[in-house]
C-alpha positions in Angstrom: 79.0 91.5 -18.9 79.2 94.1 -16.0 76.8 96.3 -17.8 74.2 93.5 -18.2 74.4 92.6 -14.4 73.9 96.4 -13.5 70.8 96.3 -15.7 69.4 93.3 -14.1 69.9 94.5 -10.6 68.4 97.9 -11.5 65.2 96.2 -12.7 65.1 94.0 -9.6 64.9 96.9 -7.3 61.6 97.9 -9.0 59.9 94.7 -8.1 57.6 95.1 -5.2 56.4 92.3 -2.7 52.6 92.0 -2.7 51.2 90.6 0.6 47.9 88.7 0.4 45.6 88.7 3.4 42.9 86.0 3.2 39.5 86.6 4.8 36.8 84.0 5.5 34.0 86.4 5.4 31.9 84.5 8.1 29.3 86.8 9.6 29.3 87.2 13.3 25.8 86.1 13.6 26.3 82.7 11.9 27.7 80.7 14.9 25.1 81.9 17.5 22.3 81.2 15.0 23.4 77.6 14.3 23.9 77.1 18.1 20.4 78.3 18.7 18.8 76.1 15.9 20.7 73.1 17.3 19.4 73.8 20.8 15.9 74.0 19.6 16.2 70.7 17.6 17.5 69.0 20.7 14.7 70.4 22.9 12.1 69.3 20.4 13.4 65.8 20.1 13.6 65.6 23.9 9.9 66.5 24.2 8.5 64.9 21.1 11.0 62.3 19.9 13.2 62.3 16.8 12.2 64.5 13.9 11.0 62.2 11.1 12.8 62.4 7.8 10.6 64.3 5.3 9.1 62.3 2.4 10.6 62.8 -1.0 7.2 63.8 -2.2 7.3 66.8 0.1 10.0 68.5 -1.9 9.0 71.2 -4.4 10.7 69.5 -7.4 8.8 66.3 -6.8 7.2 64.9 -10.1 5.4 61.7 -9.7 4.8 61.1 -13.4 8.5 61.5 -14.0 9.4 59.1 -11.3 7.0 56.5 -12.6 8.3 56.9 -16.1 11.9 56.6 -14.9 11.2 53.5 -12.8 9.9 51.5 -15.7 12.7 52.6 -17.9 15.3 51.7 -15.2 14.0 48.2 -15.0 14.0 47.8 -18.8 10.4 46.8 -19.0 7.5 48.4 -21.0 4.8 49.0 -18.3 1.3 50.4 -18.9 1.5 54.0 -17.4 -1.9 53.6 -15.8 -1.2 50.2 -14.4 2.2 51.1 -13.0 0.7 54.2 -11.3 -1.9 51.9 -9.8 0.7 49.5 -8.5 2.2 52.3 -6.4 -1.1 53.5 -5.0 -1.7 51.8 -1.7 -5.3 51.2 -0.5 -4.9 53.4 2.7 -3.9 56.3 0.4 -7.1 55.8 -1.7 -9.3 55.7 1.4 -7.6 58.9 2.6 -8.4 60.7 -0.7 -12.0 59.3 -0.5 -12.5 60.6 3.0 -11.2 64.1 2.1 -13.5 64.3 -0.9 -16.5 63.4 1.2 -15.5 65.7 3.9 -15.5 68.7 1.5 -18.6 67.6 -0.2 -16.9 66.5 -3.5 -18.2 63.6 -5.6 -16.3 60.5 -5.4 -16.0 58.5 -8.6 -15.9 54.6 -8.7 -12.6 55.0 -10.6 -11.0 56.6 -7.6 -12.3 54.1 -5.1 -11.1 51.2 -7.4 -7.6 52.7 -8.0 -5.6 50.8 -5.3 -3.1 48.2 -5.8 -5.0 45.3 -4.1 -6.2 43.6 -7.1 -2.8 43.8 -8.9 -1.0 42.7 -5.7 -3.2 39.5 -5.4 -2.6 38.7 -9.2 1.1 39.4 -8.9 1.6 37.2 -5.7 -0.2 34.3 -7.4 2.0 34.6 -10.5 5.2 34.7 -8.3 4.0 31.7 -6.3 3.2 29.6 -9.4 6.6 30.5 -11.1 8.6 29.8 -8.0 6.9 26.5 -7.6 7.4 25.4 -11.2 11.0 26.7 -11.2 12.1 24.9 -8.0 10.4 21.6 -9.0 12.1 21.8 -12.4 15.5 22.7 -11.1 15.5 20.5 -8.0 13.8 17.4 -9.1 15.1 15.2 -6.2 14.1 17.7 -3.5 10.9 16.6 -1.8 7.9 18.7 -2.0 8.3 19.7 1.7 11.6 21.3 0.8 10.1 23.0 -2.2 7.4 24.4 -0.1 9.6 25.6 2.6 11.9 27.5 0.1 8.8 28.8 -1.6 7.4 30.2 1.7 10.7 31.9 2.6 10.9 33.5 -0.9 7.4 34.9 -0.7 7.6 36.1 2.9 7.0 39.8 3.3 10.5 40.3 4.7 12.0 39.0 1.5 9.7 40.7 -0.9 10.2 43.9 1.1 13.9 43.7 0.6 13.5 43.2 -3.0 11.1 46.0 -3.3 13.5 48.5 -1.5 16.3 47.3 -3.7 14.3 48.4 -6.8 13.9 51.9 -5.3 10.2 52.1 -4.7 10.6 53.8 -1.3 10.1 57.3 -2.6 7.3 56.5 -5.1 4.8 54.6 -3.1 1.6 56.6 -2.4 0.6 55.8 1.2 -0.4 57.4 4.4 2.5 55.9 6.3 5.4 58.1 6.8 7.7 55.2 6.6 6.2 52.1 4.8 6.3 48.8 6.5 7.3 45.4 5.1 3.8 44.4 4.2 3.4 47.7 2.2 6.6 47.2 0.3 5.7 43.5 -0.4 2.3 44.5 -1.6 3.8 47.1 -4.0 6.3 44.7 -5.4 3.6 42.1 -6.1 1.5 44.8 -7.7 4.4 45.7 -10.0 4.6 42.0 -11.1 0.8 42.0 -11.7 1.1 45.3 -13.7 3.9 43.8 -15.8 1.9 40.7 -16.5 -0.9 42.9 -17.9 1.5 45.1 -19.8 3.7 42.2 -21.3 3.8 38.6 -22.0 4.3 35.6 -19.7 8.0 35.2 -20.9 8.9 38.7 -19.7 7.0 38.4 -16.4 8.7 35.0 -15.7 12.2 36.5 -16.5 11.3 39.5 -14.1 10.4 37.0 -11.2 13.5 34.9 -11.9 15.9 37.9 -12.0 14.6 39.6 -8.7 13.1 36.8 -6.7 14.7 33.5 -7.4 18.3 35.2 -7.5 17.8 35.7 -3.8 18.8 31.9 -3.5 22.2 32.7 -5.0 23.3 34.6 -1.8 22.9 31.4 0.3 23.2 27.7 0.0 19.8 26.0 -0.8 20.5 23.8 2.3 20.3 26.9 4.5 16.7 27.4 3.3 15.5 23.8 4.0 16.6 21.7 7.1 14.5 18.5 7.4 12.8 17.8 10.6 13.9 14.7 12.5 16.7 14.2 10.0 18.1 11.0 11.5 14.8 9.2 11.6 14.1 10.3 8.0 17.5 9.1 6.8 17.1 5.7 8.6 13.8 5.2 6.7 15.4 6.2 3.4 18.5 4.2 3.6 18.2 1.0 5.6 21.2 -0.1 7.6 22.8 3.3 8.2 25.1 3.5 11.2 26.3 6.7 13.1 29.7 6.5 14.8 31.4 9.0 17.1 34.5 10.0 15.2 36.0 12.7 17.4 35.3 14.6 20.6 36.9 17.6 22.3 36.3 19.4 25.5 33.8 16.8 27.0 32.5 17.9 30.3 33.0 21.6 29.6 30.9 24.3 28.0 33.0 24.1 25.0 32.4 20.5 24.2 32.4 19.4 20.5 31.5 16.1 18.9 32.0 14.8 15.5 29.7 12.1 14.2 30.3 10.2 11.0 27.5 8.1 9.2 28.1 4.9 7.2 26.0 2.7 5.2 25.5 -1.1 5.4 28.6 -1.7 3.4 30.8 0.5 5.7 30.9 3.3 3.0 31.2 6.9 4.3 28.2 8.9 3.7 28.6 12.2 5.6 29.5 13.8 8.9 28.3 16.5 11.3 29.3 18.4 14.3 27.6 19.5 17.5 27.7 20.3 21.2 26.3 16.9 22.1 26.4 13.6 20.4 22.7 13.7 19.6 23.0 17.1 17.8 26.1 16.0 15.9 24.2 12.8 14.6 21.3 15.1 13.5 23.7 17.4 11.6 25.4 14.4 10.1 22.0 13.2 8.9 21.3 16.5 7.4 24.5 16.3 5.6 23.7 13.0 4.0 20.1 14.1 3.1 21.4 17.2 1.4 23.5 14.8 -0.8 20.4 12.6 -1.4 18.3 15.7 -2.3 21.3 17.1 -4.4 21.2 20.4 -2.6 24.6 20.3 -1.0 27.4 22.7 -1.8 29.1 20.3 -4.4 26.0 20.4 -6.6 25.6 22.6 -9.7 24.2 26.1 -9.2 20.6 26.9 -10.1 20.1 27.8 -13.8 19.3 31.4 -13.2 21.2 32.8 -16.3 19.4 34.0 -19.5 20.8 31.0 -21.6 20.5 28.1 -19.2 17.3 28.9 -17.4 14.2 26.7 -18.2 11.7 27.9 -20.7 8.4 29.1 -19.5 6.6 26.0 -21.0 8.9 23.7 -19.1 8.1 25.6 -15.8 4.4 25.6 -16.6 4.4 21.8 -16.8 5.7 21.7 -13.2 3.4 24.3 -11.7 0.7 21.8 -10.9 3.0 18.7 -10.8 4.5 18.5 -7.3 7.7 16.6 -6.3 7.4 13.4 -4.5 6.9 13.6 -0.8 9.9 12.9 1.6 8.5 9.5 2.4 8.4 8.7 -1.3 12.0 9.7 -2.2 14.3 6.9 -3.6 17.8 8.0 -2.6 20.7 7.8 -5.1 23.0 5.7 -3.0 25.4 5.3 -5.8 26.1 9.1 -5.7 26.7 9.1 -1.9 
């Protein structure tokens, strides 16, 4: 045993400790260079404003054809390649190309002049408008035409269409002279994409595209947030004779934090709805809005819109409602039993 211990100790003496020294290998010129570049950047921004972010097309690996192909596949739609390219070509970009060709004495073909997305955008916006009208009239049968028109206008506003267009990833593909496209350009491109899809596919696919990307914006908010009737109390009084508004509660009267709660009852003393406000008049208006939302069946307790692939209305059903408006608010017959 002692012999084994002596052998182990003898071998352990031969083991040498190796010391490792780490080195970062940062050159002495790196820090001064970065400081100088930062100083020049700050000086330029002070004199000329912020440096704009370079366009994606300015990079050397940019490939417009590949981006167009990937865009169509990403959406799962079969676009005609020529039409999809045209949908992303803004009119100001075409004018710039024509001016450059005329400047250098080159011939400008009619194909180049007519290669913008203006025609496709008009066609697509009209398709979106018709489908949204038909869908809302079919899904919200008791909502007056004024409410349908209000929701339609908000869905087709440039701000909304621009938000949808950005979400689809169109920012880096749009051909325009603007360094940063504005809302109108984004909206024009999205409408042109719908127009290109209608020419490349059938009405069922186009309608599904509009439903999936435009009408689903209603799912983020309540329908009642998109439409608030004007003069709600007067409208309610004309629809349901004998309604009565009563002050149910009040807090902080005479202060800047005053709050009033008004309840509305029908002629048989049945409770219809309530509202809150900083004054009695405002609370009565909000209570009337609450009752009207129940009459029009757009309150929070109503069923959600049929936006799924199985419960959505068919294109034929929507087509019947495109040119068949809902009754006006003065023609609505309230469902008092539901209230």
